[in-house]
N, C-alpha and C positions, 0 to 999 in steps of 0.2 A: 507341553509348553503352550501357553496361550499366545495370541498375537495382538499387538497394538499398532494400528495404522493411523498415523496422523494425516488426515485428509485435508489438503488445501482446496477449498471450494471456489476460489476465484473471486473476482471483484464484487459480484452480486448476482442473485438469482441463479438460473441454471445456464446462462449463456456462456460463462467462462469455465465450466466444468470440463476437466480433461477426461479422456476415456479411462485412465488409471483411477481417477477419483470415483467415477461412476461404478466401475468394477468393484472397488473396495467397499463402497456403501452397499452394493447389492449382495456381496458375499459375507458381510458381517453378521454376527449373531446379535450384537448390541451396538446401537448408535448413541454416542455421547456428544452433546452439543449445547451451545448457547441457544436460548429459547428462540430468538429471532431467526437464526440460521436454519434451525429445524423446520420452522414454518415455511421458509423459502423453498425447502426441498421436500415438503411433505409427500408429494406424489412419488418421489424416488424412494423415500424411506418406507412408505407404505405402512404395514402393520408390524414392522420389526420392533423389538424391544428398544425402548427409547428412554434415555435419562437426560434431562435438561436442567440448567440453572440460569438465573438471570445474570446481568452484568455485575461485576465485582466478585463473583463467586468462582473465579477461575481455578483456584487451588482445590476447592471442593470437586469441581468437574473433572479436573485432570487426575486427582487422587482416585476418584471413583473408576475412571477408565483404566488406570494403572493396576488397581487391585482386581478389577474384573478380568483383565488380561492375565494376571498372575494366577487367577483361579482356573484358567484354561479356556476362557472365552476368546472369540475372534472379535475384537473391538475396533470400531471406526470412530475416531475422535475428530469431529469436524472443526475446522478453523477457517475463517473467512480470508479471502485474498491468498497470500502465500503464508503458510504457517510459521515461517522463519522471519517474517517482516512484521515486527510489533505484534506478534500473535503468540500462539501456544507452544511453539517449538522449544524455546529456551526452558520453559517451565516443565515440559514433559521430560526433557533430557535431564534437567536438574533433579526432578523427583526420582527418576529411575536410578540416578547416580547416588542420591542420598539414601534411598532404600536398598541400594545394592541388589537391584533386580535384573542386572544384565544377563545373568545365566538363567533367569526364570521367565523372561518375556522376550518374544521376538518383536523387535521394534523396526517399523518402516515409516519413513517420512516422505510424503508425496508433494512435489512442488506445485505451485498454482500461479495464476495470473494476478499479481497484485494491482491495486487500483491505478498507480501511475502508468503502468504498461497498458492497461485498458484505456485510460485517458488519452495516452499518446496515439493509440491506433485510431482514435475518433477525430483528432484535430489536425493531423498532418504528420510532421516529423520533428517534434519539439525537443527530443532528448538524445540528439545525435552526437553530443560532446559529453565531457565529464559532468556527472550529476551526483547529487546526494539526496538522501531522504532524511527528514527531520520531523519527529513527532513533537507536538506542542503539549502533549499530556504531561503534567508535572506530578501525576499520581505516584510514579515510581522513579522519576528523574528530577534532580534539583532544578528549580526554575532558572537560577542564574547560569547553570551549565547549558540549558537550552538556548538562552539568549547569546551566550558565548559562541555556540555552534552556529547560530544564525549569522552572527557578525562575521565569523571567519569564513563561512561559506560564501557570503556576499563579497568579502574582500578577495576571495580566491576565484571569483567570477564563475562559480558553479551554477548550473541549472539546479533549482531546488524544488523538490516535492515536499509539501507540508501535509503531514497526516495529523488527524485528531486536533484540528485547529482550535475549536472552542466548544464549550457546553454552556448551559444557562448559568452554572455556578462557577465556571472556570474561564475567566476572561483575560486575566493579566498576561499570560504568555502570548495571546493573540495581540493584545495591545502593544506588547514589546515588539512583535514582528512588524506591525504597522509603523511604529516609530523608526525601526531600522530600515524599512523600505524607502524612507524619505532620502536615503543616501545614494540611491541608484537613479538611473535615467527614468523619469516619470512615465515615459512612453514604452517602457519594457513590457512586452506582452505577458499577460497573466491569464491562466485558465482556471476557472472554478468548475469543479465537477462533483456531482452528488448522485448517489444511488445508481452507480454505474451497473449496467446489465439488468436493471429492473425496469418495470413499466414506467415508473416515475423518473427515469433518468433525466438529469439536468446538466447541461454544459453551457458555460458562458465564457467567451473570450473577451477580455477587457485589458486595461493597462494598469500598471502599478499605481498610478495616480488615482484611477477610478476605485481601486481596491482600498486605498488609503482614505479617500474622500467618503466612502460608504461607511467607514468607522467600525467600531467594535460591535455595533448592533446589527450589522449586515445580516439580513435574514437568509441570504443565500449560503451562509457559512455556518455549519454545525459539525457535530461529531461524525456525520456520514460524508463530509466534504473532503475532497482532496484538492489542494491548491498547487498549481505548477507555476513557478516563477522563472522566466527565461533569463539567459545571461546577456552579456553585452552584444552578442551577435544575433540573438533571436529576433525574428521579424515576422511580418505577415506576408503571405503570398498574395498575388493579385486577386485571388478569389476568397481571401480571408482565412486561409489555413495558417497554422503556426509552424514556422520553420527555423530550426537552428542548423545552419549549414555545417556539414562535416568538414568541408574545406576542399573538396575535390576540384571545384571550378576555380579555386585560387591557384591551384598547382597545374591543372591540365586545361587545354582548350576542349571544345566540343567534339573534336576528333580523337581525343585521348592522348594527344601529344603534350609533353611537358612544356610549359610556357617559358620563354626565354628570360623573362624578368624573374621568374622563380629560380632559375638556374643561377642568375647573377647574385641574387640575395643569399642563396644557400651554397 
């Protein structure tokens, strides 16, 4: 029986690779990857057998990995961020199921550090309350459904991480996001992060109003960008970090004793 390991490579470059991910790549007979991710990890991949495809060829890439594993090879299929967050996880499991290969392939999925987690570690403590992830890519999801999810997330006062905000040819979902952000406090902190973990890493902390005013042509926003939108309690610290308080200091004083006003309310 061959083995297929779905390797989450983290937010970008080699910075967010886990030891499990490194071990899986080093022990594999065959590496299967999107072309860009293979270039990021070329020193780790070395002279191993490599199969790559460009963007939009996900089915071809996963099918190749699945069939190679069925033939007896130890395959590492690379997926950026976490493989189960808008990535290859669902397609791999779906193909294994459709092909009925569960008895023919040993399948392992390794978790990774997705971009919103990498972003959060860079800017303070912005995701300490309930949050959601929304992709603006309408290639596989209905555009109206995306806008509905944005609207309900804003109404629910979630911290929102936006993935795949826009490309040169796909602007309407991002335009819809900007329109909906007009309904929240214009001073709500927003983080724009791009190319996390790479040499060209870019992070900018702005407000919802500034994001709206920059418009759909905002050059800081592309397919490699993650946008984090705070909730009604998100604020900046005295040195400019982003903080969404968990609520400890609402309930307890600095000595750890429960506040009297909290006891009265609850």
